[in-house]
Structure formats: C-alpha cells, structure tokens
C-alpha positions as CSV (number, residue, x, y, z in Angstrom):
1,M,-64.4,-29.7,-18.9
2,N,-64.3,-27.3,-16.2
3,Y,-65.2,-28.2,-11.8
4,Q,-65.5,-25.8,-8.6
5,N,-63.0,-27.8,-7.2
6,D,-60.5,-27.5,-10.4
7,D,-57.0,-26.2,-9.2
8,L,-58.0,-24.8,-5.6
9,R,-54.1,-25.3,-4.8
10,I,-53.1,-22.9,-7.2
11,K,-53.3,-18.6,-6.2
12,E,-52.1,-17.2,-10.0
13,I,-49.8,-18.2,-13.1
14,N,-46.6,-16.4,-13.6
15,E,-44.6,-16.1,-16.8
16,L,-41.7,-17.7,-16.6
17,L,-38.9,-15.5,-18.6
18,P,-36.7,-17.9,-21.2
19,P,-32.9,-18.1,-19.7
20,V,-32.0,-15.9,-23.0
21,A,-34.1,-13.3,-22.0
22,L,-32.6,-13.6,-18.1
23,L,-29.3,-13.7,-19.4
24,E,-29.8,-10.3,-21.1
25,K,-31.5,-8.8,-18.0
26,F,-29.0,-9.9,-15.8
27,P,-25.6,-10.4,-17.7
28,A,-23.1,-12.2,-15.2
29,T,-20.1,-10.9,-13.8
30,E,-16.9,-11.9,-15.1
31,N,-16.1,-13.6,-11.1
32,A,-19.5,-15.2,-11.5
33,A,-18.5,-16.6,-14.5
34,N,-15.4,-18.0,-13.0
35,T,-16.9,-19.0,-9.9
36,V,-18.5,-21.1,-12.4
37,A,-16.4,-22.4,-14.3
38,H,-13.7,-23.1,-11.6
39,C,-15.9,-25.3,-9.0
40,P,-16.1,-29.2,-8.6
41,Q,-18.8,-31.0,-10.4
42,S,-21.2,-32.9,-8.6
43,D,-21.7,-36.4,-9.2
44,S,-26.3,-36.5,-8.6
C-alpha cells in the first residue's frame, strides 16, 4: 500500500553501474594500480 508521504526525501533514483562496468569504462592506469598495490593497509 502506498501513501502520499512515502519516501518524501527521495528526489530521484539513479542506476548504479556494477564494478566490472566501471573498470571497463574507466580502466585504472598503471600508476594508479601501483599506488593501490603498495599503499599501507588500513586497520579499520
């Protein structure tokens, strides 16, 4: 059942691309891949 006040704070819904699609569209540069591979690990 839908009410007039359902989701009043939602202005729009946008589709999110899956990670593999983002990697295809924006491939990581060699420099970026090296940065990620050699950065310290977080203990969060």
